[in-house]
C-alpha positions as CSV (number, residue, x, y, z in Angstrom):
1,M,130.2,51.1,-9.7
2,T,127.9,48.2,-9.2
3,P,124.5,48.0,-7.4
4,S,125.9,46.0,-4.7
5,S,128.7,48.3,-4.0
6,T,126.4,51.3,-3.8
7,R,123.8,49.7,-1.6
8,T,126.8,48.7,0.8
9,I,128.0,52.4,1.1
10,K,124.7,53.7,1.7
11,L,124.5,50.9,4.6
12,T,127.7,52.0,5.7
13,W,126.7,55.7,5.7
14,L,123.3,55.3,7.1
15,P,124.1,54.5,10.8
16,W,126.0,57.9,11.2
17,A,123.7,60.3,9.3
18,L,120.8,58.9,11.4
19,T,122.7,59.1,14.7
20,L,123.5,62.8,13.4
21,I,119.9,63.4,12.5
22,V,118.6,62.6,16.2
23,V,121.4,64.2,17.8
24,L,121.0,67.4,15.9
25,L,116.9,67.0,16.8
26,G,117.9,66.9,20.2
27,V,120.0,69.5,20.5
28,Y,117.8,71.8,18.7
29,V,114.9,71.2,20.7
30,W,117.1,71.4,23.8
31,A,118.5,74.9,22.8
32,N,115.2,76.2,21.3
33,S,113.4,75.4,24.8
34,F,115.4,78.1,26.3
35,S,115.4,80.2,23.1
36,W,119.2,79.5,22.5
37,H,119.8,82.1,25.5
38,F,123.0,80.3,26.6
39,S,123.6,83.2,29.3
40,T,121.1,81.5,31.3
41,L,122.8,78.0,31.0
42,S,123.1,76.1,34.5
43,T,123.4,72.6,35.4
44,Y,119.5,72.4,35.5
45,T,119.1,73.5,32.0
46,F,122.0,71.3,30.8
47,F,121.9,67.9,32.2
48,P,118.7,66.9,30.1
49,V,120.3,67.2,27.0
50,L,122.6,64.3,27.9
51,G,119.8,62.3,28.5
52,L,118.0,62.9,25.5
53,L,120.9,62.1,23.1
54,A,122.1,59.2,25.1
55,F,118.4,57.8,24.4
56,S,118.6,59.0,20.8
57,I,121.5,57.4,20.0
58,M,120.7,54.1,21.6
59,W,117.4,54.4,19.6
60,S,119.4,54.6,16.4
61,H,121.3,51.3,17.4
62,Y,118.1,49.4,17.5
63,M,116.9,50.8,14.1
64,I,120.0,49.9,12.7
65,G,120.0,46.7,14.1
66,E,116.4,46.0,12.6
67,L,118.1,47.4,9.2
68,R,120.7,44.4,9.6
69,R,117.8,41.9,10.2
70,I,115.8,43.1,7.0
71,F,118.9,43.3,5.1
72,P,120.9,40.3,6.4
73,H,123.0,40.1,2.9
74,D,124.5,43.2,3.0
75,D,127.9,42.7,4.9
76,V,128.6,45.8,6.3
77,D,130.9,46.2,9.0
78,L,129.5,48.4,11.4
79,H,131.9,47.8,14.2
80,Q,133.3,51.1,14.4
81,F,130.1,52.6,14.5
82,F,128.6,50.8,17.7
83,R,132.0,51.1,19.0
84,W,132.2,55.0,19.1
85,T,128.5,55.8,19.4
86,G,128.9,53.6,22.3
87,Y,131.5,55.3,24.0
88,A,129.3,58.3,23.8
89,V,126.2,56.8,25.3
90,L,128.3,55.4,28.0
91,V,129.4,58.9,29.0
92,L,126.0,60.6,28.6
93,I,124.0,58.1,30.7
94,V,126.7,58.6,33.2
95,M,126.9,62.3,33.0
96,H,123.0,63.0,32.9
97,P,122.0,61.9,36.4
98,G,125.6,62.4,37.6
99,L,125.4,66.3,37.0
100,L,121.8,66.3,38.7
101,I,122.8,64.3,41.9
102,Y,126.2,66.5,41.7
103,Q,124.1,69.9,41.6
104,R,121.2,68.9,44.1
105,F,123.8,67.7,46.9
106,R,125.6,71.2,46.2
107,D,122.2,73.1,46.8
108,G,121.8,71.3,50.1
109,F,119.4,68.5,49.2
110,G,121.5,65.4,49.7
111,L,121.8,62.4,48.0
112,P,119.2,60.3,46.0
113,P,116.4,59.1,46.3
114,H,115.8,62.1,48.8
115,S,117.4,64.8,46.3
116,Y,115.2,63.4,43.4
117,E,111.9,63.8,45.3
118,T,112.5,67.2,46.2
119,Y,113.2,68.1,42.6
120,V,109.8,66.5,41.0
121,A,106.6,66.3,42.3
122,P,106.1,63.8,45.0
123,S,103.9,61.5,42.5
124,M,106.8,61.2,40.2
125,A,109.8,60.6,42.5
126,W,109.3,56.9,41.3
127,I,110.0,57.8,37.5
128,T,113.2,59.2,38.6
129,L,114.4,55.9,40.3
130,L,113.0,54.2,37.3
131,G,115.6,56.2,35.2
132,S,118.3,55.5,37.9
133,V,117.5,51.4,37.6
134,S,117.7,51.7,33.9
135,L,121.2,53.4,34.4
136,L,122.5,50.5,36.2
137,V,120.9,47.9,33.7
138,F,122.9,49.9,30.6
139,L,126.0,50.1,32.8
140,A,125.6,46.3,33.2
141,F,125.8,45.9,29.6
142,E,129.5,47.4,29.6
143,L,130.4,44.0,31.0
144,K,129.4,42.0,27.5
145,R,133.3,42.0,26.7
146,W,133.9,39.6,29.8
147,F,130.5,37.7,30.0
148,A,129.0,37.7,26.4
149,S,129.6,33.7,26.3
150,K,127.9,33.3,29.4
151,N,124.4,31.4,29.5
152,W,122.9,34.0,31.7
153,W,124.3,37.3,29.5
154,K,120.7,36.9,27.7
155,Y,118.9,37.7,30.5
156,V,120.9,41.0,30.5
157,L,119.8,41.8,26.9
158,Y,116.5,41.4,27.8
159,L,116.5,43.8,30.8
160,N,118.4,46.5,28.5
161,D,115.3,46.1,26.2
162,L,113.0,46.8,29.1
163,A,115.3,49.8,30.3
164,M,114.9,51.2,26.9
165,I,111.0,50.9,27.1
166,A,111.4,52.5,30.8
167,I,113.5,55.3,29.7
168,F,111.2,56.3,26.9
169,Y,108.4,56.5,29.7
170,H,110.7,58.5,31.9
171,G,111.6,61.2,29.2
172,L,108.0,60.9,28.3
173,E,106.8,62.1,31.8
174,L,109.8,64.3,33.0
175,G,111.6,65.6,29.9
176,T,111.0,69.1,29.4
177,Q,111.8,68.9,25.4
178,T,109.2,66.1,25.2
179,H,106.2,68.4,26.4
180,I,107.5,70.5,23.4
181,M,104.3,69.4,21.2
182,W,106.3,69.0,17.8
183,F,109.0,67.1,19.6
184,K,106.4,64.9,21.6
185,Y,105.3,63.5,18.2
186,V,109.0,63.1,17.4
187,W,109.7,60.8,20.9
188,W,106.3,59.1,20.4
189,F,107.7,57.9,16.8
190,Y,111.0,56.9,18.9
191,G,108.9,54.9,20.9
192,I,106.6,53.2,18.9
193,T,109.2,52.3,16.3
194,L,111.4,51.0,19.2
195,F,108.1,49.1,20.5
196,I,107.9,47.5,16.6
197,T,111.5,46.9,16.7
198,L,111.5,44.9,19.9
199,L,108.6,43.3,18.9
200,H,110.2,42.1,15.5
201,T,113.0,40.9,17.2
202,Y,111.7,38.7,19.9
203,I,109.2,37.1,17.3
204,V,112.4,36.2,15.1
205,R,114.0,34.9,18.1
206,I,111.3,32.6,19.1
207,Q,110.9,31.1,15.7
208,Q,114.2,30.5,15.5
209,H,114.3,28.9,19.1
210,F,111.2,26.0,17.8
211,T,113.4,26.1,14.2
212,H,116.3,24.8,15.9
213,A,114.1,22.9,18.3
214,S,112.3,21.0,15.5
């Protein structure tokens, strides 16, 4: 086996391996937060893990994208990876707030934003709405197949990046699992590496812009 084929195999499996690791971490910290007593499982204890997994998988997308920029000569087709994990993220980001909205409505608290305001401390209500706005941005990204060629589509990508930062903060402040000390370090690692990746992405874009302009 040649060195180039070995490298290709590694990069082919790396996205799936990274995603599996962050998913297992998310499931583990979530289940461990209630001592693996699934008999106490309810909508309120279940819906947080969906948001946790959605962000973690999207984070892996950003990290794999960054690796592709660092190793641009590795011609690896990751279409299937982004396709199937993208479907998973779409389901998770819809179900995460959807289950909460459904349960709050069943419990007699009405619909958002009031149902959100009565679920968290009043000072935190705006953070729940921040999550809702981010959800709409992520859903807008699903229109890519129809509008990716439009000149304005780049602004949807910018908003998607901002939404990732917003969700990081949303999880940091409201997440039950992100207040567990060891996982709080993991969450901060996600946030810092996401910020570095975004910074590098925009630096490269600016450099390319000036290169093409000249």
